[in-house]
C-alpha positions as CSV (number, residue, x, y, z in Angstrom):
1,M,-28.4,7.4,4.6
2,A,-28.8,5.1,1.6
3,F,-27.9,1.4,2.0
4,D,-26.6,-0.8,-0.8
5,L,-29.0,-3.7,-1.0
6,T,-27.2,-5.3,-4.0
7,P,-26.3,-9.0,-3.2
8,A,-22.7,-9.4,-2.2
9,Y,-22.3,-12.5,-4.4
10,V,-22.2,-12.8,-8.2
11,S,-22.4,-15.8,-10.6
12,T,-19.4,-17.2,-12.5
13,N,-21.1,-15.9,-15.6
14,S,-21.2,-12.4,-14.4
15,A,-17.6,-12.6,-13.1
16,A,-16.4,-13.9,-16.5
17,K,-18.1,-11.0,-18.4
18,A,-16.7,-8.5,-15.9
19,L,-13.1,-9.8,-16.2
20,G,-13.1,-10.5,-19.9
21,V,-12.4,-14.2,-19.6
22,S,-14.4,-17.4,-20.2
23,V,-16.7,-19.0,-17.6
24,S,-14.4,-22.1,-17.6
25,T,-11.5,-19.9,-16.7
26,V,-13.4,-18.5,-13.7
27,K,-14.3,-22.0,-12.6
28,R,-10.6,-23.1,-12.8
29,W,-9.7,-20.1,-10.6
30,V,-12.3,-21.2,-8.1
31,D,-11.0,-24.8,-8.2
32,D,-7.3,-23.5,-7.9
33,G,-8.2,-21.3,-4.9
34,V,-7.6,-18.1,-6.7
35,L,-11.2,-17.0,-6.3
36,P,-13.0,-18.1,-3.1
37,A,-16.5,-19.3,-3.8
38,Q,-19.6,-20.8,-2.1
39,K,-21.9,-23.3,-3.7
40,T,-25.6,-23.1,-3.7
41,A,-28.0,-26.0,-3.0
42,G,-28.1,-26.6,-6.7
43,G,-24.3,-26.9,-7.0
44,H,-23.7,-23.5,-8.6
45,R,-20.6,-21.4,-7.6
46,K,-21.2,-17.9,-6.1
47,L,-18.3,-15.5,-5.8
48,L,-17.9,-12.5,-3.6
49,R,-18.1,-9.3,-5.7
50,A,-15.2,-7.8,-3.6
51,D,-12.9,-10.7,-4.5
52,V,-13.6,-10.3,-8.2
53,R,-12.9,-6.6,-8.0
54,E,-9.7,-7.2,-6.1
55,L,-8.4,-9.6,-8.7
56,A,-9.1,-7.0,-11.4
57,R,-7.5,-4.2,-9.3
58,R,-4.2,-6.2,-9.0
59,G,-3.8,-5.8,-12.8
60,D,-3.5,-9.6,-13.4
61,L,-6.6,-9.7,-15.5
62,P,-7.9,-8.0,-18.7
63,H,-11.0,-6.8,-17.0
64,L,-13.6,-5.9,-19.5
65,D,-16.5,-4.2,-17.7
66,L,-17.0,-4.3,-14.0
67,S,-20.6,-3.1,-14.4
68,Y,-21.4,-6.8,-14.9
69,L,-20.9,-7.2,-11.2
70,G,-24.1,-5.3,-10.7
71,D,-22.8,-2.8,-8.1
72,S,-22.6,1.0,-8.1
73,A,-18.8,0.9,-8.0
74,G,-18.8,-1.1,-11.2
75,R,-21.4,0.9,-13.0
76,N,-19.7,4.2,-12.2
77,R,-16.2,2.8,-12.7
78,E,-13.9,5.3,-14.5
79,A,-10.6,4.7,-16.2
80,Q,-7.6,4.4,-14.0
81,P,-6.8,8.0,-12.8
82,V,-3.9,10.0,-14.1
83,P,-1.6,10.4,-11.1
84,A,-0.6,14.0,-11.9
85,E,-4.3,15.0,-12.1
86,L,-5.1,13.1,-8.9
87,A,-2.2,14.9,-7.1
88,E,-3.6,18.3,-8.1
89,Q,-7.1,17.4,-7.0
90,L,-5.9,15.9,-3.8
91,Y,-3.8,19.0,-3.0
92,R,-6.8,21.2,-3.5
93,A,-9.0,19.0,-1.2
94,L,-6.4,18.8,1.5
95,H,-5.6,22.5,1.3
96,A,-9.3,23.2,1.8
97,G,-9.6,20.7,4.6
98,A,-12.2,18.8,2.6
99,V,-12.4,15.4,4.4
100,E,-14.9,13.6,2.3
101,R,-13.4,14.8,-1.0
102,S,-10.0,13.7,0.1
103,R,-11.3,10.2,1.1
104,T,-13.2,9.9,-2.2
105,L,-10.1,10.7,-4.2
106,I,-7.8,8.3,-2.4
107,H,-10.2,5.4,-2.1
108,G,-11.6,5.9,-5.6
109,A,-8.1,5.8,-7.1
110,F,-7.3,2.6,-5.4
111,R,-10.6,1.0,-6.4
112,R,-10.0,2.0,-10.0
113,G,-6.7,0.2,-10.1
114,L,-3.9,2.6,-9.0
115,S,-1.4,0.6,-6.9
116,I,-0.5,1.7,-3.4
117,E,3.0,2.6,-4.4
118,L,1.9,4.8,-7.3
119,L,-0.8,6.4,-5.2
120,A,1.9,7.2,-2.6
121,D,4.7,8.3,-5.0
122,Q,2.7,10.2,-7.6
123,A,-0.3,11.5,-5.8
124,I,-0.1,11.7,-2.0
125,R,3.6,12.6,-1.8
126,P,3.5,15.6,-4.3
127,A,0.2,16.8,-2.7
128,M,1.6,16.8,0.8
129,E,4.9,18.3,-0.3
130,R,3.0,21.2,-1.8
131,I,1.1,21.6,1.5
132,G,4.5,21.6,3.3
133,R,5.9,24.3,1.0
134,D,2.9,26.4,1.5
135,W,3.5,26.3,5.2
136,E,7.2,27.0,4.9
137,K,6.5,30.1,2.8
138,G,3.8,31.3,5.2
139,R,0.9,30.8,2.8
140,I,-0.9,28.6,5.3
141,D,-0.8,28.2,9.0
142,V,0.7,25.1,10.7
143,M,-2.8,24.2,11.7
144,E,-3.8,23.7,8.1
145,E,-0.7,21.6,7.4
146,H,-1.4,19.4,10.4
147,R,-5.1,19.1,9.4
148,A,-4.1,17.9,5.9
149,S,-1.7,15.3,7.4
150,Q,-4.4,14.1,9.8
151,I,-7.0,13.8,7.0
152,C,-4.5,11.9,4.9
153,A,-3.5,9.6,7.7
154,A,-7.1,8.8,8.7
155,T,-8.0,7.9,5.1
156,L,-5.0,5.7,4.7
157,Y,-5.8,3.8,7.9
158,E,-9.2,3.0,6.4
159,L,-7.5,1.8,3.3
160,K,-5.0,-0.2,5.3
161,A,-7.9,-2.1,6.9
162,T,-9.1,-3.1,3.5
163,L,-5.7,-4.4,2.5
164,E,-5.4,-6.5,5.7
165,Q,-8.8,-8.1,5.1
166,R,-7.7,-9.3,1.7
167,A,-4.2,-10.4,2.8
168,S,-3.2,-14.0,2.8
169,K,-2.5,-15.8,6.1
170,N,1.1,-17.1,5.4
171,R,3.2,-14.0,4.8
172,P,6.8,-13.1,5.7
173,L,7.2,-10.4,8.3
174,A,8.6,-6.9,7.8
175,I,9.1,-4.3,10.5
176,G,10.0,-0.6,10.3
177,G,9.3,3.0,11.0
178,A,11.0,6.3,11.3
179,P,14.2,6.8,13.3
180,P,14.8,8.9,16.4
181,M,13.8,12.6,16.1
182,D,11.9,12.0,12.8
183,L,8.3,12.8,13.5
184,A,6.9,12.2,10.1
185,V,3.9,9.8,10.2
186,L,2.8,9.3,6.6
187,P,6.0,7.9,4.9
188,A,6.3,5.0,7.3
189,L,2.5,4.3,7.1
190,L,2.6,4.3,3.3
191,A,5.6,2.0,3.4
192,E,3.7,-0.4,5.6
193,M,0.7,-0.4,3.2
194,V,2.9,-1.0,0.2
195,L,4.4,-4.0,1.9
196,I,1.0,-5.4,2.8
197,D,-0.1,-5.0,-0.8
198,A,3.0,-6.7,-1.9
199,G,2.2,-9.8,0.1
200,W,3.9,-9.1,3.4
201,D,2.8,-8.9,7.0
202,A,4.1,-5.5,8.0
203,I,4.5,-4.0,11.5
204,N,4.9,-0.2,11.5
205,L,6.6,0.9,14.7
206,G,5.9,4.5,13.9
207,S,7.7,7.8,14.0
208,N,10.6,8.7,16.4
209,T,11.5,5.0,17.1
210,P,14.8,4.6,19.0
211,F,17.4,2.4,17.4
212,P,17.5,0.1,20.5
213,S,13.8,-0.5,20.1
214,L,14.3,-1.4,16.4
215,A,17.1,-3.7,17.4
216,R,14.8,-5.4,20.0
217,A,12.1,-5.8,17.3
218,I,14.6,-7.7,15.1
219,T,15.5,-10.0,18.0
220,E,12.0,-10.7,19.3
221,L,9.9,-10.6,16.1
222,R,12.5,-12.1,13.7
223,P,11.4,-10.4,10.5
224,R,12.8,-11.0,7.0
225,L,12.9,-7.3,6.2
226,L,13.5,-4.0,8.1
227,W,12.6,-0.7,6.5
228,L,13.4,2.8,7.6
229,S,11.7,6.0,6.4
230,V,14.1,8.8,7.0
231,C,12.6,12.2,6.2
232,H,14.2,14.7,8.6
233,L,17.8,15.1,9.9
234,A,17.8,18.7,11.2
235,N,21.5,19.3,11.6
236,D,25.0,17.9,11.6
237,R,24.6,16.4,15.0
238,D,21.4,14.6,14.0
239,F,23.3,13.4,10.9
240,R,26.2,12.0,13.0
241,D,23.9,10.4,15.6
242,F,21.8,8.8,12.9
243,I,24.9,7.2,11.2
244,H,26.2,5.9,14.6
245,G,22.9,4.4,15.6
246,Y,22.0,3.0,12.2
247,R,25.4,1.3,11.7
248,E,24.9,-0.7,14.9
249,L,21.3,-1.6,13.9
250,Y,22.5,-2.7,10.5
251,Q,25.1,-5.0,12.0
252,Q,22.5,-6.7,14.1
253,A,20.2,-7.0,11.1
254,E,23.0,-8.5,9.0
255,K,23.8,-11.1,11.6
256,A,20.2,-12.1,11.8
257,G,19.9,-12.4,8.0
258,V,17.4,-9.5,7.8
259,A,17.4,-7.3,4.6
260,V,17.5,-3.6,5.3
261,A,15.6,-1.1,3.0
262,I,16.1,2.6,3.6
263,G,14.5,5.6,2.0
264,G,13.1,9.0,2.5
265,R,14.0,12.5,1.4
266,A,16.8,12.7,4.0
267,V,18.6,9.7,2.5
268,V,20.8,11.9,0.3
269,E,23.9,10.7,-1.5
270,S,26.3,12.0,1.2
271,L,24.4,9.9,3.8
272,R,24.3,6.8,1.6
273,A,28.1,7.0,1.1
274,K,28.5,6.5,4.9
275,I,26.2,3.7,5.7
276,P,25.6,0.1,4.5
277,Y,22.1,-1.1,3.4
278,T,20.6,-3.9,1.3
279,T,18.6,-1.5,-0.9
280,H,17.5,2.1,-1.0
281,G,15.1,4.0,-3.1
282,D,13.8,7.5,-3.8
283,G,10.2,6.2,-3.8
284,L,8.0,3.4,-2.6
285,S,7.8,1.8,-6.0
286,H,11.4,0.7,-5.4
287,L,10.4,-0.8,-2.0
288,A,7.5,-2.6,-3.6
289,A,9.7,-4.1,-6.3
290,F,12.4,-5.1,-3.8
291,A,9.8,-6.7,-1.5
292,R,8.5,-8.8,-4.4
293,T,11.9,-10.1,-5.2
294,L,12.3,-11.3,-1.6
295,H,8.8,-12.9,-1.6
296,R,6.7,-13.5,-4.6
297,P,3.0,-13.1,-4.1
298,P,0.7,-15.8,-5.5
299,S,1.4,-16.4,-9.2
300,R,-0.8,-15.1,-12.0
301,P,-4.0,-17.2,-12.4
302,R,-4.0,-19.8,-15.1
303,R,-6.7,-19.9,-17.7
304,G,-8.6,-22.8,-19.2
305,R,-11.0,-25.5,-18.1
306,P,-11.0,-26.6,-14.5
307,C,-9.5,-29.9,-13.5
308,K,-12.1,-32.7,-13.2
309,T,-12.7,-33.9,-9.7
């Protein structure tokens, strides 16, 4: 195994060239706390390469050339991937059970600037939906469908750990999951990751979560936002049971001042007409936008010379 021996820190000059801004701007961001830095014995600022890349990935900066960061990820950096092409490549990798290829596609797209919500809506979702249709039509075995889901979930948990490492400490709380009898794992996991990336502390209670348990979470954890990913209502009875349980849950959330976001392929118009909610969406991009209206992440970095101390 080859080890990357490139120093983890870069100079303000290298960071400025990589991001396409002046050195004085980078120094201001350090002084404003936008970019964490350490000072050498000679008083020079050193920045973590990962922090510089993350600032570029968020899309707040006109990054020029990340090869100035001196790492292989920067030197080999490609343009932001086209989601439709990524979805096709990911489908092929998942279909073949290619673990490392799938990981490379998902992690690489994120590193090259594709947001979590676009990665979810325009790459992972269409790829997994094609896998699901292949199983429904008998073109693949359920073993292969389950394998694809597990590969995807394992990769996303790795990416989630990266998001958590970079998250700020003071964040509002969101809780959520999938309702009773809904066994889908990926939608709720992706919703959790979207919220973390949008500046929230998110707790995913997982699939098949009883409504009383969701209600208890509202009481004990006191979140600002509750999300539900509803992907499967098998029959009319499930439909009616969901409406009954959900209405009681919504009433409790409303009394507690908790916003409720609901989504998923089972949230069709006929269901929405029978239930209250704060917001709903056909994709996670809507959830991300709504979450940012409730809580704005740190503002865009200012440019210019640093304040004198």
